[in-house]
N, C-alpha and C positions, 0 to 999 in steps of 0.2 A: 773578746766580745765588746761591742760598743754599747755603753749605757748612757742614757740621757742624763745630763747633769741635773742635780737637785740643789737649789738655792733656798735655804730655809732660815727664816727670821724668828728668833725666840725673844719676845718682848719681856719675858719674866713678869715681875709685878710692876709694870709701867704701862701708861696709856689707858686711861679710863675711856668710857664710851665716846665722850666728846672729842678727846684727843685722837682716838682710833679713827673716827670718821674723817677728821682733818688730815691725818696721816695718809689714809688710803686714797683720799682725793688728790693729795699732792703727789703721791707715788704714781698713781695711774696717769696723771697728767704728763709725766715725763717718761713713763715706761710703756713702750708699745708691745702688743702681744707678740710672742715668739713661740714657735712650735718646736724649737730645738732644746728646750729645757723645762724643768718643772720648778715653779716658784711657789713657796709655801710661807704663810705667816702664822705664827702661833701667838695670838693675843691672850691676855688674861681671860678667864671664863666670862667675867662680867662684860667684856668688850666684844665677845665673839659675834653676837647678833648685830651690833653696830658696825663691825667690820664687814660682815656679810652684806648688810644693806648698802654700805658704801661701795662695795664692789659692783653692785648692780648686775648688768649682763656679762661682765668680764669673767669668763670661765677659765682664763689662762692663769689665774692666781688662785691657789687653793688655800684653805684655812684649816688649822688644827687646834687642838687643845693641849695644854701643857701637862695635864695629868688626868687620869681617870681612876675610878675606884674599881676594885676587882669583882664587885658584884653589880648586877644590872639595876637593882633597886633595893630599897630597904631603909632601916633606921640608922643612917650614917650622916648625921648632921654636918653640913659644911662641905660634903663631897659632891662630885659630879660623876654620873655614870656614862658608859659608852653609848647606850641608846639615846640618852639625853643630849650628849654632845653631837651625835649624828643628826638628831632632829633639829638642833640649833644651827646646823650648817657646817659642822666640822667634817673633814675628810680624812684627817690624820690625827694621831695622838702621840705625844712624846711619852716614852716609858723609861723609867730609870735614869732620868737626868741626874747629873752629879749632885745637884742641890736637893733633889728628892731623896737621894741615897744618904748624903752626908749631913744634911741639915734636918731632914724629917725622918731619918732612920729607915728608909725603904729598903727592904731586903731583896736579895736575888730571887727568892721564892715569890715575893710579891710581884716582881717584874714579870715572872713567868705567867702568873694569873692574869695580869693586865694585858700582856701580849695576846693571850688566848681570847679574852673577852672582847678586845678591840676587833680582832678578826671576825669573831662571831657576829658582831653588829656592824660589819662593813666599814670599819675604820682601819686605816693603814697604820700599824704601829711603827714608830721609829725608836728602836731599842738603843739606848745610850750605854756605852761601856767606856771605862778608862781608869787609869791608876792615879793614886795620890803621889805627891813628891817623894815621901818617905819610901813608898813601895817602889818607885822608879829607881831611887838611889840604892836600894838593896838588890836591884836586879830582878824584881818580881813583876815587871810589866806583863810579860807573857802569861804568867800564872793568874794574875788578877783579871786580865782581859778575857782569857779563855773561860775562866770560871763564870764570869758575869754573862758571857755569850751563851755558853752551854746551858746554864740554868735558865736564863731568860727565854730561851727557845724550847725548853724541855717539854712544854705542853702544847706546842704548835705542831700540827700534823705536817708531814713532809710535803704533802700536796699543797699546803697553804704557805710554805716558806717563800714562794715567789711573790707573796703579797706583803712582804715586810721591807723595812729599811734599817740599816745600822748606822749609828753615828759614833765614831771614836772621838772622845773628848777627854784628853788628859787633864785631870783635875788641876794639876799644877799650872796649866796654861789658861784656865778659865777666869777671865776678869782680872788677870794679873799683868797683862801686857807682854807676858812671855808666850811665845808661840813655838810649837814644835817645828823643826825645819822640814821642808818638803821631803827630805830623805828619811827623817824620823817618822813622819806620817806614812810614807810609803811602806816602811818596814812593818809597822803595826797593821796597816791595811792588808798587806800580803798575808800576814799571820791570820787575820780575821777571814780572809777569802779562803784560805786553805781549810780552816776549821768549818766554814760554811759548807764546803764540799763534803766533809765528813758527816756533818749533821744531816745534810740533805741527801747524801748518798748519790749525788749527781753533780758533776762538774757544770753541766748546762744550767741547772737551777741556781747553783751558787754563783755562776758567772753573771746572772741577770739581776742579782741583788745589789742595789746601790749602797756604797759605804761612804759616808760623809765624814769630814773632819770638822771638829769644833774646838775652839780654844783661842780667844783673842784674835779672831779673824776680823780684818778691816779692809777698807778699799785699797790700801797700799799693798797688802800681802795676799789678797784673795786670788789674784791671777796665778802667782807662783805656786800656791797650794793646789789650785785646780789643775795645773799642768803637771803636777807630780804623779808618778806612776801609781795607779790604783785608787786615786782620790776622785770620787765621783760627784762630789759636791761639798758644800760647807754649811754648817749650822752656826749662825751668827747671833751673838748676844748684843752687847752694848752698841756696836756699830750699826745695828738694825733699827735703832730707836729714832734715828734721823732719816726722814724720807729721802733726802738727797743722797746721803751716804748709802742707804739701802738700795736706792735706784741704781747707783754706780756698781754696787756689788752684784745685784741681780742681772745687770747687763754685761758682766764680765765674760 
């Protein structure tokens, strides 16, 4: 099944509103609308509205938030909810990014709640899964990835699974300069695809879910990763902070 490539930029805690406006203006000046791919930018929450305004009428570039709370509203100082994110212009939400898991202690159960509430409020969740270096060295990649995937999707109804995305981001390759080889990425993506078929109970539904690779992706290796079997897109961190670099990757 042919799946449209998804090119996603995660700015993490970079680019305030002023920088976000300048970045989007520079990116749009060099990136022409294309109907053969989905391009997404995940700015910090404080910069989401600025990025949305800078996009103007350009509907070919989507915006997302880097995190949402598992509740729609309440006494959760410092958090942002799915309906608030949607109202601010977000169309997607990262769920379970490795930094949320390993820096902020986000559990697999929390990712399940966040995927469910994102879908409830018309946000597309991008569920991130991936193993740490010690887990990989012990041969636990499959065990870790499948646990995170199964639990993360456990509260999503089968009919809604077609509205999600998955990002495989080996923790050992994030921000380290180390990148999984295209063969490594393909192997884990195949594993994820097979498990999606079991979770969905449908090869057709599973075949339509994009699976992205994330981990030290840059303009030099993006093409080889995108050409790897089963890799439907890339989730880019550091290399997405420069408008020229991101423009080259988004045009790959």
